[in-house]
VEXVEX-490045 format. One line per 3 residues: number of its first residue (from 1); their letters; for each residue x, y, z of N, C-alpha, C. Coordinates in steps of 0.02 Angstrom, whole numbers, plus 50000, padded with zeros to 5 digits. Example, Ala and Ser with C-alpha at 12.3 -4.5 7.8 and 13.67 -1.06 7.14 Angstrom:
BEGIN
1 = AS = 50660,49716,50390,50615,49775,50390,50660,49835,50390 ~ 50642,49888,50354,50684,49947,50357,50645,50002,50394
//
This chain:
BEGIN
1 = MMI = 48987,50119,48856,49058,50102,48852,49094,50118,48917 ~ 49076,50175,48947,49107,50197,49009,49090,50148,49066 ~ 49027,50124,49067,49007,50077,49119,49044,50011,49112
4 = KRK = 49050,49987,49050,49086,49925,49038,49159,49931,49060 ~ 49189,49989,49046,49259,50000,49065,49265,50000,49141 ~ 49217,50032,49175,49220,50035,49248,49211,49965,49278
7 = IYI = 49166,49925,49249,49156,49857,49274,49219,49815,49264 ~ 49251,49824,49207,49313,49787,49194,49367,49806,49244 ~ 49375,49870,49256,49426,49893,49304,49412,49866,49374
10 = ICV = 49349,49868,49394,49330,49843,49461,49344,49768,49466 ~ 49328,49730,49413,49341,49658,49414,49416,49643,49421 ~ 49457,49681,49387,49529,49672,49392,49553,49689,49463
13 = LLS = 49528,49745,49489,49546,49764,49558,49525,49711,49608 ~ 49466,49682,49599,49443,49629,49643,49489,49568,49640 ~ 49514,49552,49581,49557,49494,49574,49625,49505,49607
16 = YFL = 49652,49566,49602,49718,49580,49630,49715,49596,49705 ~ 49659,49623,49727,49651,49640,49798,49596,49596,49829 ~ 49598,49533,49811,49548,49485,49834,49546,49483,49910
19 = PSF = 49490,49501,49942,49486,49499,50015,49500,49429,50043 ~ 49531,49427,50100,49549,49363,50131,49488,49320,50146 ~ 49431,49351,50155,49369,49314,50168,49356,49262,50114
22 = FTV = 49374,49278,50051,49361,49232,49995,49415,49179,49987 ~ 49466,49181,50029,49520,49131,50025,49513,49077,50077 ~ 49460,49080,50117,49446,49028,50167,49376,49000,50155
25 = GSM = 49363,48941,50178,49297,48912,50170,49291,48868,50108 ~ 49231,48844,50096,49219,48795,50042,49225,48825,49973 ~ 49214,48890,49966,49217,48923,49900,49286,48952,49885
28 = ATI = 49334,48943,49928,49400,48974,49919,49433,48954,49854 ~ 49428,48890,49835,49460,48866,49774,49432,48900,49712 ~ 49366,48908,49711,49333,48939,49653,49354,49012,49647
31 = FTL = 49352,49049,49702,49370,49120,49700,49444,49129,49681 ~ 49486,49086,49708,49558,49090,49693,49570,49076,49619 ~ 49534,49027,49592,49542,49009,49521,49519,49066,49476
34 = LST = 49461,49096,49492,49436,49153,49453,49485,49211,49456 ~ 49512,49224,49515,49560,49278,49523,49622,49265,49481 ~ 49646,49203,49481,49706,49185,49443,49695,49192,49368
37 = VIR = 49636,49172,49344,49620,49177,49273,49620,49251,49251 ~ 49589,49294,49291,49587,49365,49275,49657,49395,49275 ~ 49697,49378,49325,49766,49403,49329,49807,49380,49268
40 = LFV = 49797,49317,49249,49833,49290,49191,49815,49329,49128 ~ 49751,49342,49118,49729,49380,49059,49758,49450,49060 ~ 49754,49484,49117,49780,49552,49124,49854,49554,49108
43 = TIY = 49892,49505,49133,49964,49504,49122,49981,49492,49049 ~ 49948,49442,49018,49962,49425,48948,49942,49482,48902 ~ 49887,49516,48918,49862,49568,48873,49895,49636,48883
46 = HVP = 49903,49657,48946,49924,49726,48959,50000,49735,48960 ~ 50038,49686,48981,50111,49695,48984,50140,49711,48916 ~ 50130,49668,48864,50158,49685,48798,50126,49748,48768
49 = KVF = 50062,49759,48783,50027,49817,48756,50058,49882,48782 ~ 50070,49885,48847,50096,49945,48878,50168,49957,48859 ~ 50209,49905,48862,50280,49914,48848,50295,49925,48774
52 = SQY = 50247,49911,48730,50256,49923,48659,50226,49990,48637 ~ 50174,50012,48670,50138,50073,48649,50160,50136,48686 ~ 50185,50128,48747,50203,50186,48788,50278,50187,48802
55 = KVT = 50302,50247,48813,50373,50255,48829,50390,50220,48895 ~ 50444,50182,48895,50467,50149,48956,50505,50199,48998 ~ 50481,50212,49058,50511,50262,49102,50560,50230,49150
58 = LID = 50597,50272,49185,50644,50248,49236,50606,50210,49291 ~ 50547,50235,49309,50507,50201,49361,50488,50131,49338 ~ 50470,50124,49274,50453,50058,49246,50511,50010,49254
61 = ILV = 50570,50034,49236,50630,49991,49240,50644,49971,49312 ~ 50638,50018,49358,50651,50003,49429,50600,49953,49456 ~ 50537,49959,49436,50486,49911,49458,50501,49841,49432
64 = VLF = 50519,49836,49368,50536,49771,49339,50596,49741,49375 ~ 50648,49781,49387,50707,49756,49422,50690,49734,49494 ~ 50647,49772,49527,50626,49754,49595,50592,49686,49596
67 = LFF = 50546,49675,49549,50511,49610,49546,50559,49554,49526 ~ 50604,49568,49479,50652,49517,49456,50699,49496,49512 ~ 50727,49545,49548,50776,49528,49600,50744,49490,49658
70 = QVF = 50680,49501,49669,50647,49461,49721,50645,49387,49702 ~ 50635,49373,49638,50637,49304,49615,50709,49278,49616 ~ 50756,49319,49594,50826,49299,49590,50853,49280,49658
73 = VGV = 50842,49321,49709,50868,49306,49775,50830,49248,49806 ~ 50767,49239,49786,50729,49180,49809,50760,49116,49784 ~ 50785,49118,49722,50820,49060,49694,50885,49048,49732
76 = QSQ = 50921,49102,49748,50984,49096,49784,50974,49067,49854 ~ 50919,49086,49886,50906,49060,49954,50866,48995,49952 ~ 50850,48972,49891,50814,48908,49881,50746,48907,49917
79 = TVN = 50713,48964,49916,50646,48968,49947,50592,48989,49897 ~ 50610,48996,49834,50562,49017,49783,50525,48956,49755 ~ 50464,48967,49732,50426,48914,49699,50390,48943,49638
82 = LNY = 50358,48900,49600,50325,48923,49538,50269,48972,49552 ~ 50233,48962,49607,50179,49009,49624,50206,49079,49636 ~ 50263,49083,49669,50293,49148,49683,50316,49181,49619
85 = IGG = 50348,49143,49575,50372,49170,49511,50312,49195,49470 ~ 50259,49155,49467,50199,49176,49431,50169,49238,49462 ~ 50172,49243,49528,50145,49301,49563,50182,49365,49544
88 = QFF = 50248,49361,49534,50286,49419,49515,50267,49443,49444 ~ 50254,49395,49399,50230,49413,49332,50161,49445,49337 ~ 50119,49419,49380,50052,49448,49389,50057,49519,49416
91 = FLG = 50105,49532,49461,50115,49599,49487,50135,49647,49431 ~ 50177,49623,49385,50196,49664,49327,50134,49678,49285 ~ 50089,49629,49280,50027,49639,49245,49984,49693,49277
94 = LYS = 49980,49692,49344,49943,49744,49380,49972,49813,49367 ~ 50038,49819,49371,50071,49883,49360,50057,49908,49289 ~ 50062,49863,49240,50050,49882,49170,49977,49902,49160
97 = FLK = 49932,49866,49191,49860,49882,49187,49846,49951,49216 ~ 49875,49966,49273,49864,50031,49305,49894,50087,49263 ~ 49954,50076,49237,49985,50127,49195,49942,50142,49134
100 = YFL = 49918,50089,49102,49878,50097,49041,49815,50138,49055 ~ 49777,50119,49106,49713,50151,49118,49721,50220,49151 ~ 49774,50231,49189,49786,50298,49215,49804,50347,49160
103 = LFD = 49837,50323,49108,49853,50365,49051,49795,50371,49003 ~ 49756,50318,48996,49701,50316,48948,49638,50350,48974 ~ 49619,50336,49037,49559,50365,49067,49569,50367,49142
106 = CKT = 49605,50418,49165,49624,50421,49235,49564,50430,49281 ~ 49515,50469,49259,49457,50483,49301,49416,50420,49316 ~ 49401,50381,49263,49363,50319,49273,49402,50270,49315
109 = TIE = 49467,50268,49307,49510,50223,49346,49506,50239,49420 ~ 49513,50303,49437,49511,50322,49508,49441,50315,49536 ~ 49390,50329,49496,49321,50319,49519,49309,50245,49537
112 = SLF = 49332,50201,49493,49324,50129,49505,49362,50107,49567 ~ 49422,50134,49575,49463,50119,49633,49430,50143,49697 ~ 49403,50203,49695,49370,50233,49753,49309,50191,49774
115 = LTF = 49267,50173,49726,49208,50133,49742,49226,50065,49771 ~ 49276,50033,49741,49297,49967,49765,49324,49970,49835 ~ 49368,50018,49848,49401,50021,49913,49354,50044,49969
118 = ILF = 49308,50089,49954,49262,50111,50007,49213,50055,50024 ~ 49195,50014,49974,49154,49955,49988,49192,49905,50032 ~ 49256,49894,50015,49298,49849,50055,49301,49872,50128
121 = LCV = 49311,49938,50137,49318,49965,50205,49254,49956,50245 ~ 49197,49970,50214,49134,49963,50250,49121,49891,50271 ~ 49134,49844,50226,49124,49773,50242,49174,49751,50295
124 = QVI = 49237,49775,50290,49288,49758,50340,49266,49779,50410 ~ 49242,49840,50416,49220,49866,50482,49160,49827,50507 ~ 49113,49812,50463,49053,49774,50483,49073,49705,50510
127 = TQL = 49120,49672,50475,49141,49605,50497,49178,49609,50564 ~ 49216,49663,50575,49250,49670,50639,49200,49679,50696 ~ 49145,49715,50682,49095,49727,50734,49052,49665,50747
130 = LFP = 49034,49630,50693,48989,49572,50701,49025,49508,50719 ~ 49087,49502,50697,49126,49441,50710,49192,49459,50743 ~ 49192,49478,50806,49253,49502,50839,49310,49451,50841
133 = VGF = 49295,49386,50837,49348,49336,50837,49372,49319,50767 ~ 49342,49348,50716,49363,49337,50647,49336,49273,50618 ~ 49361,49255,50558,49336,49198,50521,49382,49137,50523
136 = DSL = 49440,49144,50553,49487,49089,50557,49488,49063,50629 ~ 49464,49002,50639,49459,48973,50706,49527,48961,50737 ~ 49580,48959,50695,49647,48948,50722,49675,49010,50757
139 = YPT = 49648,49069,50739,49673,49132,50768,49614,49173,50793 ~ 49583,49155,50849,49525,49192,50874,49542,49254,50915 ~ 49607,49263,50930,49628,49321,50970,49690,49352,50938
142 = GDN = 49707,49413,50961,49768,49445,50941,49765,49476,50871 ~ 49824,49496,50845,49827,49531,50781,49817,49486,50721 ~ 49818,49420,50731,49810,49373,50675,49737,49356,50661
145 = RLY = 49691,49388,50695,49620,49375,50681,49604,49395,50609 ~ 49567,49351,50575,49552,49360,50504,49483,49391,50495 ~ 49482,49451,50465,49419,49484,50449,49410,49484,50372
148 = FLG = 49367,49527,50347,49351,49526,50275,49413,49536,50232 ~ 49451,49589,50247,49511,49603,50208,49572,49565,50234 ~ 49570,49545,50296,49628,49513,50328,49634,49539,50399
151 = RKN = 49696,49551,50421,49707,49581,50486,49679,49652,50489 ~ 49668,49677,50550,49637,49742,50557,49681,49798,50528 ~ 49747,49791,50533,49792,49843,50508,49794,49847,50432
154 = IAT = 49769,49795,50399,49772,49794,50326,49725,49846,50295 ~ 49678,49871,50335,49631,49921,50310,49664,49989,50299 ~ 49722,50001,50329,49754,50067,50327,49768,50092,50256
157 = PYI = 49801,50053,50212,49812,50079,50144,49749,50091,50105 ~ 49696,50054,50119,49632,50066,50087,49603,50133,50108 ~ 49613,50151,50171,49592,50216,50196,49632,50271,50162
160 = IVG = 49697,50262,50157,49741,50313,50126,49722,50323,50053 ~ 49715,50269,50015,49699,50274,49944,49628,50302,49935 ~ 49582,50283,49979,49514,50309,49976,49513,50385,49986
163 = LGS = 49550,50409,50036,49554,50481,50047,49586,50516,49987 ~ 49641,50489,49963,49675,50519,49906,49631,50520,49844 ~ 49594,50466,49832,49550,50463,49773,49496,50516,49776
166 = FYL = 49468,50527,49836,49416,50579,49843,49443,50647,49823 ~ 49503,50664,49846,49531,50730,49831,49553,50735,49758 ~ 49577,50680,49729,49596,50681,49658,49534,50694,49614
169 = LNK = 49479,50665,49633,49417,50672,49593,49383,50739,49604 ~ 49392,50768,49663,49355,50830,49681,49399,50892,49684 ~ 49465,50884,49682,49512,50940,49683,49498,50988,49740
172 = KMN = 49492,50961,49800,49471,51001,49857,49530,51030,49896 ~ 49590,51007,49885,49645,51031,49927,49666,51102,49911 ~ 49642,51129,49856,49656,51199,49841,49596,51244,49856
175 = EFI = 49549,51219,49896,49489,51256,49915,49481,51254,49991 ~ 49443,51302,50017,49425,51299,50087,49380,51239,50099 ~ 49382,51213,50159,49344,51152,50175,49269,51165,50167
178 = SLK = 49234,51117,50136,49163,51123,50122,49124,51072,50164 ~ 49058,51079,50162,49015,51033,50199,49022,50961,50172 ~ 49026,50955,50106,49035,50889,50076,49100,50856,50099
181 = EII = 49152,50896,50103,49216,50870,50125,49214,50851,50199 ~ 49181,50892,50239,49176,50877,50311,49139,50810,50322 ~ 49085,50800,50284,49047,50737,50290,49090,50678,50269
184 = FLG = 49127,50686,50214,49170,50632,50190,49225,50616,50241 ~ 49258,50668,50266,49311,50657,50316,49283,50626,50380 ~ 49223,50646,50398,49191,50616,50456,49178,50542,50446
187 = LFG = 49155,50524,50386,49143,50453,50370,49207,50413,50376 ~ 49260,50439,50346,49324,50402,50348,49354,50402,50417 ~ 49340,50455,50456,49363,50456,50525,49330,50401,50566
190 = ILS = 49264,50392,50555,49228,50339,50589,49254,50270,50568 ~ 49264,50261,50503,49291,50197,50478,49360,50183,50507 ~ 49402,50235,50509,49470,50226,50537,49467,50206,50610
193 = FLT = 49423,50238,50648,49417,50222,50719,49390,50152,50729 ~ 49341,50132,50689,49310,50066,50697,49355,50009,50675 ~ 49407,50023,50637,49455,49970,50621,49494,49947,50682
196 = QSS = 49493,49988,50735,49529,49973,50797,49604,49967,50785 ~ 49628,50002,50734,49699,50001,50717,49729,50069,50730 ~ 49778,50072,50776,49812,50135,50790,49849,50160,50728
199 = TAI = 49874,50114,50687,49909,50133,50625,49861,50170,50579 ~ 49801,50144,50571,49751,50176,50528,49734,50246,50553 ~ 49726,50253,50618,49707,50318,50647,49764,50368,50639
202 = ICY = 49826,50346,50651,49884,50391,50643,49888,50416,50571 ~ 49881,50371,50522,49886,50391,50452,49828,50436,50431 ~ 49769,50423,50458,49711,50466,50445,49723,50536,50472
205 = VLF = 49746,50542,50534,49759,50607,50565,49813,50644,50526 ~ 49866,50608,50506,49920,50639,50467,49894,50666,50401 ~ 49851,50626,50367,49823,50647,50303,49784,50712,50311
208 = IFM = 49741,50716,50362,49701,50776,50374,49745,50835,50392 ~ 49797,50823,50432,49843,50877,50451,49877,50907,50389 ~ 49900,50864,50343,49933,50889,50283,49884,50923,50237
211 = RML = 49822,50900,50236,49772,50934,50194,49761,51006,50217 ~ 49765,51017,50283,49751,51084,50311,49810,51132,50302 ~ 49867,51107,50280,49926,51150,50271,49922,51187,50205
214 = GLK = 49887,51243,50204,49884,51284,50144,49833,51260,50094 ~ 49823,51301,50042,49773,51286,49990,49804,51282,49921 ~ 49869,51270,49918,49903,51267,49854,49911,51194,49833
217 = ENI = 49882,51177,49774,49885,51107,49750,49952,51091,49717 ~ 49977,51137,49677,50042,51127,49644,50097,51148,49692 ~ 50140,51101,49710,50191,51114,49761,50260,51114,49729
220 = GKP = 50306,51149,49761,50374,51154,49738,50419,51100,49767 ~ 50481,51100,49745,50530,51050,49768,50543,51054,49843 ~ 50548,51115,49873,50560,51118,49946,50508,51080,49987
223 = YSL = 50445,51082,49965,50392,51045,50001,50408,50970,50002 ~ 50430,50944,49944,50447,50873,49940,50507,50856,49983 ~ 50558,50901,49981,50619,50888,50020,50604,50888,50095
226 = VSI = 50563,50936,50117,50545,50938,50188,50507,50874,50207 ~ 50461,50853,50164,50421,50794,50178,50463,50731,50184 ~ 50510,50721,50137,50551,50661,50139,50599,50664,50198
229 = TVY = 50622,50724,50216,50667,50731,50273,50631,50712,50338 ~ 50570,50737,50346,50530,50721,50405,50517,50646,50409 ~ 50502,50616,50351,50489,50544,50349,50551,50504,50369
232 = ICF = 50609,50524,50343,50671,50488,50360,50686,50493,50434 ~ 50678,50553,50462,50690,50562,50534,50641,50520,50575 ~ 50578,50519,50554,50528,50479,50589,50546,50405,50585
235 = SFS = 50567,50383,50526,50585,50312,50517,50642,50292,50563 ~ 50694,50333,50564,50752,50316,50605,50734,50317,50679 ~ 50690,50363,50698,50673,50369,50769,50635,50309,50794
238 = IIF = 50591,50280,50753,50552,50224,50777,50586,50157,50766 ~ 50634,50155,50720,50669,50092,50707,50728,50082,50754 ~ 50763,50136,50768,50826,50130,50805,50824,50160,50875
241 = SQS = 50764,50171,50902,50761,50197,50971,50703,50167,51008 ~ 50708,50164,51073,50654,50142,51117,50615,50204,51138 ~ 50584,50238,51091,50555,50303,51104,50491,50298,51146
244 = TIL = 50493,50325,51207,50433,50328,51249,50383,50378,51221 ~ 50408,50428,51185,50363,50478,51155,50317,50445,51105 ~ 50345,50401,51063,50305,50367,51013,50255,50319,51045
247 = STF = 50276,50285,51097,50231,50240,51133,50173,50279,51162 ~ 50187,50337,51191,50134,50379,51219,50087,50404,51165 ~ 50116,50423,51107,50077,50449,51052,50028,50397,51026
250 = TAI = 50051,50335,51017,50007,50283,50992,49955,50263,51045 ~ 49974,50268,51108,49927,50250,51162,49868,50298,51166 ~ 49875,50357,51138,49820,50405,51137,49760,50376,51099
253 = FSK = 49776,50337,51046,49724,50311,51003,49699,50242,51023 ~ 49738,50205,51061,49718,50138,51081,49751,50120,51146 ~ 49711,50096,51193,49738,50078,51259,49787,50020,51255
256 = NAT = 49782,49980,51200,49827,49923,51193,49885,49938,51146 ~ 49890,49999,51121,49942,50015,51072,50010,50018,51105 ~ 50058,49986,51075,50126,49987,51101,50175,49973,51045
259 = FSG = 50233,50005,51048,50284,49993,50998,50336,49943,51023 ~ 50331,49921,51085,50383,49878,51113,50390,49814,51072 ~ 50333,49784,51053,50336,49724,51013,50366,49736,50945
262 = RIN = 50346,49792,50913,50374,49808,50848,50449,49819,50851 ~ 50471,49854,50902,50543,49868,50908,50582,49803,50913 ~ 50556,49755,50951,50589,49690,50956,50593,49656,50888
265 = IWQ = 50539,49659,50850,50538,49627,50784,50585,49664,50736 ~ 50586,49731,50739,50632,49768,50697,50704,49749,50711 ~ 50721,49744,50775,50789,49725,50793,50805,49654,50768
268 = LAI = 50757,49609,50772,50767,49542,50745,50777,49543,50670 ~ 50736,49583,50635,50743,49588,50562,50810,49617,50542 ~ 50834,49667,50579,50900,49695,50565,50954,49643,50575
271 = RIF = 50949,49604,50628,50998,49552,50641,50998,49498,50586 ~ 50938,49479,50563,50933,49431,50509,50965,49458,50445 ~ 50953,49522,50431,50982,49554,50372,51058,49556,50377
274 = EEN = 51084,49574,50435,51157,49577,50443,51189,49508,50434 ~ 51154,49456,50453,51181,49388,50447,51171,49360,50376 ~ 51125,49389,50338,51111,49366,50270,51108,49426,50223
277 = FWF = 51164,49462,50220,51166,49528,50189,51147,49526,50115 ~ 51175,49481,50077,51168,49484,50004,51100,49459,49979 ~ 51077,49402,50004,51017,49372,49976,50961,49360,50027
280 = GKG = 50970,49384,50088,50918,49375,50138,50913,49303,50163 ~ 50871,49293,50211,50864,49226,50241,50814,49183,50204 ~ 50771,49213,50164,50722,49174,50127,50653,49206,50127
283 = LNI = 50612,49185,50081,50547,49217,50071,50496,49197,50124 ~ 50507,49142,50160,50456,49115,50204,50474,49121,50278 ~ 50515,49169,50296,50536,49175,50366,50480,49205,50409
286 = DFN = 50481,49188,50473,50435,49216,50522,50475,49252,50576 ~ 50439,49292,50615,50472,49331,50668,50438,49315,50735 ~ 50477,49291,50782,50451,49271,50847,50480,49315,50901
289 = AWT = 50463,49379,50898,50490,49425,50948,50436,49469,50978 ~ 50374,49451,50967,50318,49491,50993,50314,49484,51068 ~ 50291,49536,51101,50291,49536,51174,50251,49480,51205
292 = NGI = 50198,49457,51170,50159,49402,51198,50179,49334,51170 ~ 50234,49332,51133,50260,49269,51109,50230,49243,51045 ~ 50181,49279,51016,50149,49256,50955,50196,49263,50895
295 = IVN = 50199,49212,50853,50240,49215,50793,50204,49256,50740 ~ 50238,49303,50710,50209,49344,50657,50248,49333,50593 ~ 50215,49344,50536,50247,49329,50472,50271,49390,50435
298 = SAH = 50277,49447,50470,50306,49506,50439,50347,49544,50490 ~ 50391,49587,50466,50435,49627,50510,50401,49691,50534 ~ 50338,49702,50515,50302,49763,50533,50340,49826,50511
301 = NTL = 50378,49820,50458,50412,49876,50425,50431,49850,50356 ~ 50406,49882,50304,50413,49855,50237,50486,49849,50216 ~ 50526,49900,50228,50596,49898,50208,50633,49842,50245
304 = LDI = 50624,49838,50311,50658,49787,50350,50634,49717,50330 ~ 50571,49711,50313,50544,49647,50290,50577,49625,50226 ~ 50585,49672,50179,50618,49658,50116,50691,49639,50127
307 = LAR = 50726,49677,50168,50797,49664,50181,50807,49596,50214 ~ 50765,49580,50263,50772,49516,50298,50757,49457,50252 ~ 50709,49464,50207,50690,49408,50164,50733,49402,50102
310 = TGI = 50749,49460,50071,50780,49457,50005,50847,49493,50000 ~ 50871,49524,50053,50937,49552,50053,50941,49623,50026 ~ 51002,49642,50009,51018,49712,49996,50991,49738,49929
313 = FPG = 50991,49696,49876,50975,49721,49809,50902,49743,49803 ~ 50853,49701,49821,50784,49726,49820,50772,49784,49868 ~ 50809,49784,49924,50802,49839,49972,50823,49905,49942
316 = ILF = 50880,49905,49907,50904,49966,49874,50854,49989,49821 ~ 50829,49943,49781,50782,49961,49728,50717,49989,49758 ~ 50695,49961,49813,50636,49986,49847,50646,50059,49869
319 = VVV = 50704,50073,49899,50719,50141,49922,50725,50189,49863 ~ 50758,50167,49810,50768,50210,49751,50701,50228,49719 ~ 50656,50179,49714,50590,50193,49686,50553,50246,49726
322 = LLS = 50554,50239,49792,50519,50287,49835,50552,50356,49831 ~ 50618,50358,49831,50653,50422,49826,50638,50456,49759 ~ 50629,50416,49706,50614,50444,49640,50547,50481,49639
325 = LFL = 50503,50464,49685,50439,50498,49690,50444,50565,49725 ~ 50502,50578,49757,50514,50641,49791,50565,50685,49755 ~ 50610,50653,49718,50665,50689,49686,50669,50671,49613
328 = GKY = 50692,50717,49571,50704,50702,49502,50644,50714,49457 ~ 50646,50685,49398,50597,50697,49345,50527,50676,49364 ~ 50520,50622,49401,50454,50594,49416,50430,50610,49486
331 = RVK = 50459,50661,49516,50438,50678,49584,50365,50702,49584 ~ 50332,50690,49639,50262,50711,49646,50258,50786,49653 ~ 50216,50818,49611,50209,50890,49612,50140,50913,49636
334 = SKT = 50099,50865,49653,50031,50879,49676,50027,50869,49752 ~ 49997,50916,49787,49991,50910,49859,49948,50850,49878 ~ 49896,50836,49838,49854,50778,49852,49894,50714,49849
337 = LLT = 49933,50706,49795,49973,50646,49787,50027,50641,49841 ~ 50057,50698,49858,50109,50697,49909,50080,50679,49977 ~ 50021,50704,49992,49988,50688,50055,49973,50613,50059
340 = MLI = 49949,50585,50005,49935,50513,50002,50000,50474,50009 ~ 50053,50496,49976,50117,50461,49977,50148,50463,50046 ~ 50149,50521,50078,50178,50527,50145,50140,50483,50195
343 = SFM = 50074,50484,50191,50034,50443,50236,50049,50369,50226 ~ 50057,50350,50163,50074,50280,50147,50143,50262,50173 ~ 50190,50307,50169,50258,50292,50191,50261,50286,50267
346 = VYI = 50219,50323,50302,50215,50313,50374,50186,50244,50389 ~ 50136,50224,50348,50107,50157,50357,50160,50103,50346 ~ 50200,50108,50293,50249,50055,50280,50307,50057,50328
349 = TME = 50313,50110,50368,50362,50111,50422,50339,50067,50480 ~ 50274,50059,50488,50247,50021,50544,50217,49954,50524 ~ 50209,49942,50458,50181,49880,50434,50217,49858,50371
352 = ATS = 50212,49794,50355,50238,49769,50291,50181,49768,50241 ~ 50186,49809,50190,50132,49814,50141,50138,49759,50089 ~ 50082,49745,50056,50083,49698,50001,50113,49731,49939
355 = VSI = 50139,49691,49893,50169,49718,49832,50115,49751,49790 ~ 50055,49724,49789,50001,49752,49748,49984,49823,49771 ~ 49980,49834,49836,49966,49901,49862,50024,49948,49845
358 = LLL = 50085,49924,49853,50144,49965,49837,50143,49987,49764 ~ 50130,49941,49719,50128,49957,49647,50071,50005,49631 ~ 50015,49997,49666,49958,50042,49656,49977,50114,49674
361 = IIA = 50009,50123,49731,50030,50190,49752,50080,50220,49703 ~ 50129,50180,49682,50180,50204,49635,50147,50225,49570 ~ 50104,50184,49542,50072,50199,49478,50030,50263,49482
364 = ICV = 49992,50271,49536,49951,50331,49543,49995,50393,49548 ~ 50047,50390,49589,50091,50448,49599,50127,50468,49535 ~ 50143,50419,49493,50181,50435,49432,50135,50454,49374
367 = YWS = 50081,50417,49364,50043,50422,49301,49977,50460,49306 ~ 49954,50475,49366,49893,50515,49372,49901,50583,49339 ~ 49956,50616,49352,49966,50684,49325,49968,50684,49249
370 = FGE = 50002,50633,49219,50004,50629,49146,49934,50615,49118 ~ 49897,50572,49151,49829,50557,49128,49783,50617,49135 ~ 49793,50656,49188,49752,50716,49199,49767,50769,49146
373 = EKL = 49830,50776,49127,49848,50823,49074,49815,50803,49008 ~ 49816,50738,48994,49786,50713,48932,49711,50725,48933 ~ 49679,50714,48991,49607,50725,48997,49590,50799,48987
376 = YEQ = 49631,50843,49014,49621,50916,49007,49627,50937,48934 ~ 49675,50908,48898,49684,50924,48827,49623,50902,48786 ~ 49594,50844,48804,49536,50819,48768,49475,50864,48779
379 = VT = 49468,50889,48841,49411,50932,48858,49417,50999,48822 ~ 49478,51027,48821,49488,51093,48791,49497,51089,48715
//
């Protein structure tokens, strides 16, 4: 029964986090269709099941509103289509699926997630080494090169979740570092370096740094407040300043690393938001402010990307959801979860994350602790 459950969870994860490799080529239609069928089943089955059997929390309401307002403002800007609307329902299905299994069997869920993501990372790195120009002949150079998962920076959240999953399963953050942990961290360090992504390396180093800060797993409110304050200061410094310090810091990890292009795009995204305050400019906008002139399809900052595309309402909901993980009833009280969350928030400051990854992080941060308590009660 446990094996069947793990296979089911992995299949659902594969459908929602379908690698970009399967969306190109002659088999793309088949893989996309299979993924859609699984998502449809998950949505139809798990959404009513979860919302009828479990208490609806404030986080649940905020997530639903966030997904709804993205559709609403898309209608207002006349850029929404049926595929996008269906996608938002599928995202609700993913969130409901994660909530259900994190509460029902949190250990098996995280084990399945860990196995899936570490496999993704290994294949991503192998494809980058063997196929340096990627799989899309239209983009053989630059950041748009297509590898197994997609662009090279897309591996970063998989690294963060993989690290977090290891510590959730092994409870190592309240112990002195062991040989097993050193080997694991070394493996992920190699994977992070081989992604050739300065974002991935920065988030990896930050994760390790926070792990080394003490051996207490249960953390108090001051820890969360300090963490969110540091994050806010970091966000403002890289969005609203031409910081040479940050450019130097990123250059340590990559000779080609630079924030100059990102700063130009952030400034463009802010200008688009100011001109389209209420409903954004539309879901399909591009940004042409990169230093080498290449058009990119994201603002390289999740909040600014949301504001530029969909306006103020989804932006506020996005911020409120994240703040709820630091403050109030549903704040993260585990050092492992907080370390994963802070690393992820640094990532979304420098990249635009997918909604599926965002919902995954939210669900783990909120419902892992409840599922762990339930598991402990069953054991005792």
